[in-house]
N, C-alpha and C positions, 0 to 999 in steps of 0.2 A: 308373711306376704305370699300371695298366690304366685304361681308360675306364669300367669298371664301378663305379658308386657306389650305385645303387638296386637292391636285391635283393629278390625275392619268393620265399618258400618256400611251395610248395603242399603242405599237409599238416603237421599239428602233432603227429605221433606222437613216439616216443622219439628217432629220429634227426632228423626234421624240426625239432623244437624245439632240438636240439643245434646243428644247422647254423645256424639263425637266430640263436641266442644267441652263437655263436662269431663270426659275421660282424658282429653288432652290437658285440661286445667289441672287434673290430678296427676299428671306426669307420664301418662301412657303414650306410646307411639301409635298414632291414630291415622287411618286412611278412610276416606269416604269413597266407596265405589258408586259411580253414576253411569247411567245407560248411554248418555249422549252429551255432546257439547252444549246442547240446549239445557240439559239438566244442570250442568256446571253453572250456566248463566242464571239459573233459578236458585241454586244452592248458595253460591257465594254471597249474595245479599243477605241471606239468613245468617251466615257466619259474621258478616259485618255488623248486623243488628245485635247479635248475641254479644259481641265484644262490647258494644256500647251499653247493652243491658247490664252486663256484669259490672262495668265501670260505674253506672248509675246506682246499682244496688250496693256496691261497696261504699260509695259516698254516703248513702242513707244509713248504712250500718254503723257509721262513725258516731252517730248520735243515739243509737239504740241502747237502752239500759236494762232490757229484759229479754230473755230468750223466747218469750211468747209474743213479743212485738211482731206484728205482721210484716214489718220491714226487715226482720232478721232472716237471712237466707242460710239455712243450715247446710246447703250443698256447697256454699262458698267458704264458710269457716265455722269452727266450733265456738260457741259462746264462751267467752273468758280467755280465748286464745287467738283473738282477732288481731291481725297485723295488716293494716290497710295497704301498706307499701308492698308487702309480700303477695297479697291477693291481686294487686294491680299487676305486679310482675308476672304472676302465674297466668293471668288473663292474657297479657301481651304474648307470652310464650305459647299459650294454647292457640291463639289466633294465627301466629306465625307457623305453628307446627302441624296443624291439620292439613293433610295432603288430599287432593282430589285426583281420582284415577278412573280412567275409562276402560282399562284393560283388566278384566276380572282375574285372569290367571296371575298377572303381575301383582295385583292388589293382595291376593290371599296366599301368595307363594310361601310366606313364612309366618302366617297368622297363627296366633295362639287362640284367638276368639273371633268369630264372625257373628255380628249382630244383624239379623235381617230386619229391616224397618221400611218395608215397602207398602204399597197400597193394599187395602183389605179386600183383595180379589183372589179367591182361592186358586183359580186356574193360573194366574200370573205368578203367585207364590210357588205353586207346584212346579211350574216350568223353570223358575229361577233355581230352586233347590236341585232339580235334576241337572241343570247346567253347572251348578257349583260343585256338586258331589265329587266328580273326578279331579277337581283342581286343588282341593284342600289337602294339606299334609295330614298324616295320620294323627298328629298331636292335636289338631284343631278342634275346639269345642264350638258347636254351632247353636245359637239361640234365635228364637223368633220373638219379636216385640209385638206380635199380633194381639189386638185387644178383643177380637170377637171370634177368631178361629182357633180351635183347640190344636195344640202342637201335634197330637196324634194323627191329625188329618194329613200330615206331611212326612211322618216318620219314614215311610218306605221310600220317599223321594230323596232323603238326605244322605243315604249310604252310610250312616254312622249312628244308629239308633241309641247306642249307649252314651254317646257324646252329644246328644241333642235334647233340648228342653226349651222352656219359655222364660224370657226375662222381660217383664212388662213395667214400663215407667209411666208416671203421671206427667202431665204437661207442666212446663215451667220447673224442670227438675232441679234447678239451682235453688229453688225455694220449697217446692213440694217434693221433697227428696225421699220418696218411697220407691222401692223396687220389689215387685212381686216375682218370686222365683218359683216356677211351677214345673214339676216333673211330669213326664208322660211314663207309661208303663215300663218302657225299656231304658229309661235314663239310669245311668250308673250313679252310685252314691259319690264317688270321687268327682264326677262331672258336676253334680248338684252342689257339692261342697265348694268346688272351685268357683262356680258362678256366684254363690252366696258371698264368698270372700271378695271376689272382684267387685260386686255391688257395694260392699262396705268400703273398699279401697277408693271408689270414686265418690265417696261421701254420701252414699245412699243409705237408707235404713232398710236392710234386706228382710223381706217377709216371706217365710217359707210356705209354699202351697204344695203339700205332699202328694196330692192326687189331682187329676184334671177337674177343673170346675169352670164352666163358662162364666165369664165375669170376674174371675179370680176372687179376691177378697173385697177390694174397694167397690167395684161396680156391682157386685152381688148385693152390697148394702145400699149403694147410692141410687141405682136405677129404680128400684121399687119405691124408695123415698121420694124421688123426683116425680114419678108417675102419680103417686098418691096425692102430692101437693097440687099437681096440674089438674087432677080429676076434680078436686074440690072447687076450683074456679070454673072449669069447663062445664060443670053441672050446676053452676049458679049458687053453690053453697056459700061462697065468700069471695073475697077479692085478693089479688096477689099480695098486697101490703099486709093485710090482716093475717093471711096464712103464714107469711114470713115472720111476722111478729109473734104469732103463736109458737112457732118453732124456736125462735131465738130466745124469747123471754122465758119460755117453758123449759128449755134445756141448757141455755147458756152457749149455744152454738153461735159462731160468728156470722153465718149466712143462712138464709132460708132458701127454699127450693127455687123461687123465682129469681133471686139474686144469683144463684148458681146457674140457672138457665141463661141469664144475661151474660155471664162470663164465658160459658162454653159455646154460646151462640144458639139462636132459635132454629136455625137450619139443622144443626146437630140434634137439637131437641126433637124436631120433627122426625128425623131419621131414627132416633131412639124409639119413639112411640111406634113408628112404622114397623120396626123390627120386633119390638116386644109384644105387640098385639098378637103376634103369631106364636108366641111361646105358650105351649100347653101347660095348664095348671099353674099359671102365674099367681092365682089365688087358690089356696087349697080349700076344701069344702068347709072347714071350720071358719076360716076367714070370710068366706062368702056369706055365712050366716050372720056375721058381725057387721058387715058393711056391704053397700051396693057393689055390684060388679063394675069394673072399670069401663067407662064410656070412651073407648078409644076414638070413635068417630068424632065426638065432641071435642076431645083433646086436640086432634089433628086440625079440626076446623078453627079452633081458637088460635093455634100456632100459625096456621096459614094466613089468618087475617092480619097478624103482626108482620109476617114475612112479606106478604103482598104490599104492605104499607111501607116497606123498607126498614122496618124496626127489627133489626137482626140481633140486637144485643149491644153490649158495651162497645164492641168494635165499630159499630155504626153510629154511636152516640145516643141510641135509644133502643130499648127493647120493652120489657115490662116496666122499666124505669128510664128516666132521662139522665144523661151523663154530660 
């Protein structure tokens, strides 16, 4: 067991609240630090919803007969060792146990681990780390959950380069329970090992990333796949349903790119395309000979037509598909 017991999550957004709730579900002492009373008003409903989400997931898990069933939530229980009553009790304890705090110094006074999960704005993260640095005890390990900014961008701001690294979660962590643990050049091995162990203790599958890589493991694979699928439709090569069928029937994958777009939301998809069109060398020279260059303009136009029509994905009832 790791020496981490007291965890502070900085930021109570969608993922911050999930991380806090999951850690509390697994028995850790958890505090969410929030900037303002208004932030508390936005965070508490997320915790309310998570409690009900866990309850609903546990109910569905009662009838699951295979660990690969999509209703099985690996972050809630190990297949073959499922005790519904125990899981419900852990959910209730987690909900009652997560503390919300506005005083940063008080929140981190005895923290073993601080998880930064704030907006993906470099200046704001930098300012936060500078404010946080003198408040943490020497023992505290600091991680960033940033999905697009490399941890080395903030090393000098943290005041503890050896005890600073990235810990990145997928959305819906009670089900999609991977945690990418990425070191920066000055991260110590004991800190890296402690975070790997912590991730395992909150029922994640820890994936080591031994050197910095934008996109970590998952998004380095996922984003080019999604953009390639979108490009086929944007250029009139085929339609969303056919592209999805090609991928699913040809590989056995549960979802195609357009089904994934509907889950993450078409606004997010638009932002992904906007960002990745600026990445140099997205297609290396060999690949450029094998396929047409990506038509980012056409991709954005296609996505914008859906967004302007209010077809934002599964959350709005319609995206590339109707729900």
